N, C-alpha and C positions, 0 to 999 in steps of 0.2 A: 678644701671645702670644710666648713665648720659644722655641717649637719651631723656628721658621724660622731665627733667627740661630744657634741651637745646631747645627742640621743643616748649615747652610752652613759654619760654622767646622769642624765635624768632617770634612766632605767635603774641604775644602782641605788638611787634615792627613792624611787617610787614603785618598784616592781612589787606586784602582789605576792603574798606568801602562798605558793602553790607547791604541792608535794614534789613534783618533778623538778623543782628548782632548788630543793634543799640539798646540802652537802651529803654525799654518800648515796644518793639515789642511784639505783643500778641502771646500767644500759638496758637490761631487759625491762625494767620498770618504765624507762623512757620510751621504748618501743611500744609497749602496751598502751601507755598514756596517749601517744601520738595516734595510734589506731582508734582508740576510744574517742578522741577529740575530733575526729573527722565527722563533721555535721552534727555534733552533739555538744550542748553547752557545758562549760566547765563545772557548774554546780551539780549537774547530773552525773558527770564523769567521776568526780572525786570519791564518793562513797563506793561506787562500783569498782573503781581501780583499787582501792584499799582492800576490798573483799577478794578481788581477783588475785592480787599479789600475796595475800595471806594464804590463799589456797594453793596457788601455783607460783612460788617465789622465783623459779628459774624456768628456762625453756624446757629443760629435761622433765621437770615436774608436769608441765602441761602436756608435753608429747607423750608421757606415759599414761595419761588419762584419755578418755574417748572424746571425739568431736561432739557427740551428743551432749556431754557434760559441759563443754565449752559454750555451746549454743544455749543450754539451759541456764548457765550462770550469767550469760549476757543479758538475760531477762528482757527489759524493755528499753534498752539503749537505742534501738532502731538499727536498720540496715544489718541484720544478723549475719549476713555473709561475712562481715568483718570478723565475727567469732571463728568461723571456719578458716579464714585467712590466717588469723593468729595461731590457731592450732597447727595449720600447715607450715607456717613460718617456724614455729617452735620445733616441729618435727625436722625440718630442714636444718635448723641450727644444731639440733642434737646430733643429727647424722653426719653433717658435713663440716661443722665448725666446732666440734668438741664441746657443745653445750654453751659456747660463749657467743654473744651477739657480735658480729663482725663490725669493724670500724670503717672499712672501706666502702665508699659510696656505691661502686659497681657491685660489690658483694651484697650490699643491702638491697639494691635494686633487683637482684636475682631472687630475693625471697618473695613468696606469695603475698600479695596484697600491699607491697611496698612500692610506692610511686616516687616521683621526683621530689616532691616536698618532703615526704616522710623520711626518705633515705638521707637527705641532707640535714633534716632536723635531728635525726639520731646521731649522725656524724658530728654535728656541731655541738649539740646540747649534752650528749652523753660522753663524747670523746674529745671535745675541745678542738676539733679540726676547723681550719679556716675555709669554709665553704658557704656560698650564699644560700640563705633559707628564705623562701618566698611563699607567703600565703596571701589570702585575699586582703587582709589588713595591711600587710607590707605593700602590696601592689597599690592600694588606695593612697597610702602615705607618700609613696614615690610619685604617683601620678600628680598629686597636689603639690608637694613640696619641691619636687625637681622639675616637673614638666608643666606645672601651672594649669592642670586640668582638674575638673571637679570630680571625675570618676576615672577608673582605670580601663573600663571597657573589657572586651573579651581577653582571656588569658592567652599569652604567647610565651611559651616556656623559655625558649632561648633568649628572647629579648628581656623577659622579666628577670631571669637569672643574671644576665649581663648587667642590667641596671642596678641590681642589688650588689653584685660583685664590685661595681665601681665605687660603691659607698664603703666597702669594708677596708679597714686598716690592715696592715700587714701582720700585726701582732694577733695571734689566734685568740687570746683572752679578750682583747678589746673587740675583735670581730664578733666573738660570742655575744658581747653586750650590745653591739650594734644590731645584730640579727634579732636578738630577743627584745631589744628596746623598740625597734621598728614595729614589730608585731604588737607589743604592748601598747605603744602609742596609737596605732591604728584601731585597736580593740577598745581602748578606754577613753581616748581623747579625740582623735581624728576619725570619728565614727562616720558611717555612711550618711545617715539622715540628719544628725544634729551635732556637727563637729563643735567642740568646745575650744574655739580658737583663743579665747581669753586665758585658757589654762595650758596652752600648748607651748612647750619649751623651745620649739623651732619656729614660732610664729613670725619672728623678725626675718627669718631666712626663707620663708615659704613663698614660692613663686605664684601659687594660686592666690594667696592673700595679697601679694604685691600687685597682681593684675586685677584686683577688686572682685575676686570670686566669679570669674566668668562661668556661665552654664556649660555643662558638658554637651558637646554636639557630635560625638563620635558614635561608632556602632555600640549597640546595647549589649551588655553581658547577659548570659542566659539566666533566666529566673527559675527558681525551684518550683516545681509543680505543686498545686494545692494538694494538701494531704487528705482532707475530709472527702470521703466518697471515692478516693483514688484506689487503684490496684494495690498501692503500697499499704493502705489502711487494711485492705482485705487480707493481704499477706500477713500483716501483723496479727490479725485476729486468728488466722489459722495457726500461726506459730505459737500463739499463746496457748491454744489447746494442746499442741504437741509438747510444749515445755512442761505443762502441768500434769502430764500423763506419764505413768511409769510403763505403760504398754501401748500397743497400737490403738489409735483413735478411730473408731468406726466411721465409715463414710457418712452415716446419717448425722453424726455429730458435726462433721465438717459442713454439711449442708445447712446446719442451723446457724452458722456464724454470719451469713450474709444472704439477703433475699434474692439478689440477682444471680441466677445460676450461671449465666455466661461469664460474668465478671469473676465469680467465685471459682469457676473452673480454670479460667485464665490465670488467676493468681496461684492456684494450686499447681498448675502445670509449670509455672515459673519457679516455684519453690522446688519442685522435683528436678527440673533442669539445672538449677543452681546447686544442687546437692544439699539443700537445707532440709529436705524431707525425703522419705523413702516409703515405698508401699504402693498399694493399689486399692481399688474399690472393694475387692473381695477380702483382702488381708487387713485392711485399715492402714493408717498412716502413722509414721513414727519419725523421730529425729534420727539423723544418720548415725551409723556405727563406724563409718570410715569416711575419709575425705578423698574426693577425686583429685588426681594430680591436676594442677593448673595447666591450662593449655596456652 
Protein backbone atom coordinates (compact mmCIF):
# COMPACT_ATOMS: atom_id res chain seq x y z
CA UNK A 1 0.00 0.00 0.00
CA UNK A 2 1.36 3.40 -0.96
CA UNK A 3 -0.41 5.29 1.83
CA UNK A 4 2.31 4.77 4.40
CA UNK A 5 5.40 5.94 2.48
CA UNK A 6 3.44 8.91 1.11
CA UNK A 7 2.31 9.95 4.60
CA UNK A 8 5.83 9.52 6.02
CA UNK A 9 7.42 11.56 3.24
CA UNK A 10 4.81 14.31 3.56
CA UNK A 11 5.37 14.45 7.34
CA UNK A 12 9.12 14.86 6.98
CA UNK A 13 8.56 17.83 4.68
CA UNK A 14 5.58 19.46 6.42
CA UNK A 15 5.69 18.65 10.14
CA UNK A 16 5.13 21.63 12.39
CA UNK A 17 8.04 22.69 14.58
CA UNK A 18 6.82 21.61 18.02
CA UNK A 19 8.95 21.26 21.17
CA UNK A 20 8.30 17.54 21.62
CA UNK A 21 9.46 16.83 18.06
CA UNK A 22 12.88 18.41 18.45
CA UNK A 23 16.04 16.29 18.83
CA UNK A 24 17.01 15.66 22.42
CA UNK A 25 13.55 16.23 23.88
CA UNK A 26 13.38 13.96 26.92
CA UNK A 27 11.02 11.01 27.46
CA UNK A 28 9.76 12.82 30.57
CA UNK A 29 9.03 15.88 28.46
CA UNK A 30 7.15 13.68 26.00
CA UNK A 31 5.08 12.18 28.81
CA UNK A 32 4.23 15.61 30.22
CA UNK A 33 3.36 16.99 26.79
CA UNK A 34 1.07 14.06 25.98
CA UNK A 35 -0.83 14.50 29.24
CA UNK A 36 -1.14 18.25 28.66
CA UNK A 37 -2.31 17.75 25.08
CA UNK A 38 -5.29 15.67 26.18
CA UNK A 39 -8.27 17.89 25.28
CA UNK A 40 -6.11 21.06 25.26
CA UNK A 41 -4.98 22.90 22.09
CA UNK A 42 -1.29 22.94 21.16
CA UNK A 43 -1.04 26.73 21.41
CA UNK A 44 -2.12 26.68 25.05
CA UNK A 45 0.09 23.73 25.95
CA UNK A 46 3.46 24.98 24.67
CA UNK A 47 4.05 27.87 27.15
CA UNK A 48 2.77 25.82 30.10
CA UNK A 49 4.92 22.86 29.08
CA UNK A 50 8.04 25.02 28.93
CA UNK A 51 7.31 26.44 32.38
CA UNK A 52 6.59 23.00 33.80
CA UNK A 53 9.80 21.43 32.49
CA UNK A 54 11.87 24.39 33.62
CA UNK A 55 10.56 23.87 37.14
CA UNK A 56 10.41 20.05 37.12
CA UNK A 57 12.85 18.77 34.46
CA UNK A 58 12.71 15.19 35.73
CA UNK A 59 10.15 12.88 37.37
CA UNK A 60 12.21 12.99 40.58
CA UNK A 61 11.93 16.78 40.71
CA UNK A 62 8.14 16.70 40.48
CA UNK A 63 7.82 13.78 42.90
CA UNK A 64 9.81 15.75 45.49
CA UNK A 65 7.32 18.63 45.32
CA UNK A 66 3.72 18.60 46.55
CA UNK A 67 0.61 17.68 44.57
CA UNK A 68 -0.79 21.09 45.51
CA UNK A 69 2.07 22.79 43.64
CA UNK A 70 1.41 20.59 40.60
CA UNK A 71 -2.24 21.62 40.55
CA UNK A 72 -1.33 25.28 41.12
CA UNK A 73 1.19 25.21 38.25
CA UNK A 74 -1.39 23.55 36.00
CA UNK A 75 -3.29 26.82 36.23
CA UNK A 76 -6.08 26.99 33.60
CA UNK A 77 -5.17 24.12 31.29
CA UNK A 78 -8.42 22.42 32.26
CA UNK A 79 -9.18 18.97 33.67
CA UNK A 80 -6.83 19.52 36.66
CA UNK A 81 -7.04 15.87 37.62
CA UNK A 82 -4.34 15.50 34.97
CA UNK A 83 -1.95 17.45 37.21
CA UNK A 84 -2.52 15.00 40.05
CA UNK A 85 -2.05 12.09 37.65
CA UNK A 86 1.25 13.58 36.50
CA UNK A 87 2.43 13.95 40.07
CA UNK A 88 1.36 10.39 40.87
CA UNK A 89 3.06 9.10 37.71
CA UNK A 90 6.26 10.97 38.60
CA UNK A 91 6.17 9.45 42.07
CA UNK A 92 5.69 5.95 40.66
CA UNK A 93 8.54 6.49 38.17
CA UNK A 94 10.81 7.75 40.95
CA UNK A 95 9.99 4.84 43.25
CA UNK A 96 9.72 1.94 40.81
CA UNK A 97 11.74 2.89 37.73
CA UNK A 98 14.79 4.65 39.13
CA UNK A 99 13.54 8.04 38.02
CA UNK A 100 13.52 7.03 34.33
CA UNK A 101 10.36 6.92 32.21
CA UNK A 102 9.86 3.28 31.14
CA UNK A 103 9.80 2.44 27.44
CA UNK A 104 7.61 -0.65 27.70
CA UNK A 105 3.93 -0.11 26.83
CA UNK A 106 2.68 -2.32 29.68
CA UNK A 107 4.87 -0.51 32.20
CA UNK A 108 3.60 2.83 30.90
CA UNK A 109 -0.01 1.64 31.12
CA UNK A 110 0.58 0.85 34.80
CA UNK A 111 1.34 4.51 35.54
CA UNK A 112 -1.49 6.71 36.89
CA UNK A 113 -3.32 8.63 34.18
CA UNK A 114 -1.68 6.79 31.27
CA UNK A 115 -4.10 5.16 28.83
CA UNK A 116 -3.82 3.25 25.57
CA UNK A 117 -3.05 6.25 23.36
CA UNK A 118 -0.62 7.96 25.75
CA UNK A 119 1.38 4.80 26.51
CA UNK A 120 1.91 4.06 22.84
CA UNK A 121 2.64 7.69 21.99
CA UNK A 122 5.43 7.75 24.58
CA UNK A 123 6.80 4.39 23.44
CA UNK A 124 6.85 5.53 19.81
CA UNK A 125 7.77 9.21 19.99
CA UNK A 126 10.16 9.10 22.96
CA UNK A 127 11.75 5.67 22.48
CA UNK A 128 11.30 4.90 18.77
CA UNK A 129 9.34 1.70 19.28
CA UNK A 130 7.21 0.30 16.47
CA UNK A 131 3.76 0.47 18.01
CA UNK A 132 0.50 1.86 16.56
CA UNK A 133 -0.48 5.28 17.92
CA UNK A 134 -4.14 6.20 17.42
CA UNK A 135 -5.85 9.47 18.28
CA UNK A 136 -9.03 11.08 16.94
CA UNK A 137 -7.17 12.57 13.97
CA UNK A 138 -5.63 9.22 13.03
CA UNK A 139 -9.00 7.50 13.26
CA UNK A 140 -10.60 10.06 10.96
CA UNK A 141 -7.80 9.77 8.39
CA UNK A 142 -8.05 5.96 8.36
CA UNK A 143 -11.85 6.04 8.15
CA UNK A 144 -11.68 8.21 5.06
CA UNK A 145 -8.55 7.06 3.25
CA UNK A 146 -8.83 3.32 3.96
CA UNK A 147 -12.52 2.63 4.61
CA UNK A 148 -14.15 5.30 2.46
CA UNK A 149 -16.22 6.71 5.32
CA UNK A 150 -16.65 10.40 6.08
CA UNK A 151 -16.19 9.92 9.85
CA UNK A 152 -14.73 7.31 12.17
CA UNK A 153 -17.69 6.88 14.52
CA UNK A 154 -17.25 5.69 18.11
CA UNK A 155 -13.78 4.55 19.17
CA UNK A 156 -13.03 0.82 19.23
CA UNK A 157 -9.60 0.36 20.76
CA UNK A 158 -8.68 -3.07 19.37
CA UNK A 159 -10.00 -2.41 15.88
CA UNK A 160 -8.46 1.07 15.76
CA UNK A 161 -5.04 -0.18 16.86
CA UNK A 162 -5.19 -3.06 14.37
CA UNK A 163 -6.09 -0.68 11.53
CA UNK A 164 -3.14 1.58 12.33
CA UNK A 165 -0.78 -1.35 12.85
CA UNK A 166 -1.63 -2.59 9.35
CA UNK A 167 -0.32 0.70 7.94
CA UNK A 168 2.99 0.66 9.82
CA UNK A 169 6.17 -0.43 8.02
CA UNK A 170 8.54 -2.78 9.80
CA UNK A 171 11.27 -0.16 10.23
CA UNK A 172 10.71 1.63 13.58
CA UNK A 173 11.96 5.00 12.29
CA UNK A 174 9.65 4.85 9.30
CA UNK A 175 6.81 3.67 11.56
CA UNK A 176 7.42 6.71 13.75
CA UNK A 177 6.94 9.03 10.77
CA UNK A 178 3.77 7.22 9.67
CA UNK A 179 2.29 7.46 13.18
CA UNK A 180 3.20 11.14 13.51
CA UNK A 181 2.26 11.89 9.92
CA UNK A 182 -1.20 10.35 10.20
CA UNK A 183 -1.91 12.48 13.26
CA UNK A 184 -0.52 15.60 11.62
CA UNK A 185 -2.47 14.98 8.42
CA UNK A 186 -5.72 14.53 10.34
CA UNK A 187 -5.14 17.63 12.43
CA UNK A 188 -4.04 20.03 9.71
CA UNK A 189 -5.44 18.76 6.38
CA UNK A 190 -8.00 15.96 6.78
CA UNK A 191 -9.96 17.95 9.35
CA UNK A 192 -13.40 17.01 10.60
CA UNK A 193 -15.46 19.88 9.22
CA UNK A 194 -13.49 21.30 6.30
CA UNK A 195 -11.00 18.79 4.88
CA UNK A 196 -8.53 20.37 2.45
CA UNK A 197 -8.51 17.60 -0.11
CA UNK A 198 -6.77 19.84 -2.65
CA UNK A 199 -3.73 19.97 -0.32
CA UNK A 200 -3.82 16.32 0.78
CA UNK A 201 -0.78 14.21 -0.20
CA UNK A 202 -2.87 11.02 -0.31
CA UNK A 203 -5.87 12.43 -2.19
CA UNK A 204 -5.26 10.10 -5.14
CA UNK A 205 -5.21 7.11 -2.78
CA UNK A 206 -8.21 8.12 -0.65
CA UNK A 207 -11.16 5.70 -0.72
CA UNK A 208 -13.57 8.39 0.47
CA UNK A 209 -12.61 10.72 -2.36
CA UNK A 210 -12.79 7.87 -4.88
CA UNK A 211 -16.34 7.14 -3.73
CA UNK A 212 -17.30 10.83 -4.23
CA UNK A 213 -17.39 11.68 -0.51
CA UNK A 214 -20.41 9.67 0.68
CA UNK A 215 -22.10 10.95 3.85
CA UNK A 216 -21.33 9.02 7.01
CA UNK A 217 -24.33 7.00 8.16
CA UNK A 218 -22.88 4.97 11.02
CA UNK A 219 -23.27 5.44 14.78
CA UNK A 220 -22.37 8.90 16.05
CA UNK A 221 -19.33 9.52 18.18
CA UNK A 222 -19.91 11.03 21.60
CA UNK A 223 -19.90 14.82 21.61
CA UNK A 224 -18.24 16.82 24.36
CA UNK A 225 -20.76 18.48 26.66
CA UNK A 226 -21.24 22.24 26.56
CA UNK A 227 -18.87 24.06 28.92
CA UNK A 228 -20.84 27.23 29.73
CA UNK A 229 -23.07 26.64 32.71
CA UNK A 230 -21.76 23.11 33.22
CA UNK A 231 -20.49 21.48 36.40
CA UNK A 232 -17.06 21.57 34.78
CA UNK A 233 -17.20 25.36 34.63
CA UNK A 234 -18.19 25.52 38.31
CA UNK A 235 -15.36 23.15 39.23
CA UNK A 236 -12.96 25.42 37.38
CA UNK A 237 -14.16 28.48 39.28
CA UNK A 238 -13.71 26.74 42.62
CA UNK A 239 -10.26 25.49 41.58
CA UNK A 240 -9.25 29.03 40.64
CA UNK A 241 -9.98 30.18 44.20
CA UNK A 242 -7.99 27.28 45.66
CA UNK A 243 -4.99 27.82 43.36
CA UNK A 244 -4.74 31.51 44.16
CA UNK A 245 -4.85 31.06 47.92
CA UNK A 246 -1.92 30.17 50.18
CA UNK A 247 -4.27 28.98 52.92
CA UNK A 248 -7.74 27.46 53.32
CA UNK A 249 -10.47 29.22 51.36
CA UNK A 250 -13.49 29.95 53.60
CA UNK A 251 -16.79 28.36 52.67
CA UNK A 252 -18.36 31.78 52.14
CA UNK A 253 -15.83 32.50 49.39
CA UNK A 254 -16.74 29.23 47.65
CA UNK A 255 -20.40 30.17 47.94
CA UNK A 256 -19.70 33.35 45.99
CA UNK A 257 -18.30 31.66 42.87
CA UNK A 258 -21.66 30.37 41.56
CA UNK A 259 -25.27 31.32 42.28
CA UNK A 260 -26.87 27.85 42.08
CA UNK A 261 -26.19 26.20 45.47
CA UNK A 262 -27.09 22.69 44.27
CA UNK A 263 -24.75 22.80 41.32
CA UNK A 264 -22.04 24.47 43.38
CA UNK A 265 -22.21 21.80 46.07
CA UNK A 266 -22.21 19.04 43.47
CA UNK A 267 -19.09 20.49 41.86
CA UNK A 268 -17.38 20.85 45.24
CA UNK A 269 -18.24 17.28 46.24
CA UNK A 270 -16.77 16.09 42.95
CA UNK A 271 -13.50 17.93 43.57
CA UNK A 272 -13.26 16.46 47.07
CA UNK A 273 -13.99 12.96 45.78
CA UNK A 274 -11.39 13.32 43.00
CA UNK A 275 -8.71 14.38 45.47
CA UNK A 276 -8.39 17.83 43.91
CA UNK A 277 -9.53 19.59 47.07
CA UNK A 278 -9.51 18.90 50.78
CA UNK A 279 -11.29 20.38 53.80
CA UNK A 280 -14.81 21.08 54.94
CA UNK A 281 -17.21 23.92 55.65
CA UNK A 282 -15.68 24.59 59.09
CA UNK A 283 -11.98 24.49 58.18
CA UNK A 284 -12.27 25.87 54.66
CA UNK A 285 -10.98 24.24 51.50
CA UNK A 286 -7.46 23.85 50.11
CA UNK A 287 -5.49 22.12 47.41
CA UNK A 288 -4.39 18.62 48.45
CA UNK A 289 -1.14 17.95 50.29
CA UNK A 290 -1.00 14.35 49.11
CA UNK A 291 -2.39 12.23 46.32
CA UNK A 292 -4.64 9.26 46.81
CA UNK A 293 -3.46 6.01 45.29
CA UNK A 294 -5.28 5.34 42.03
CA UNK A 295 -7.82 2.58 42.33
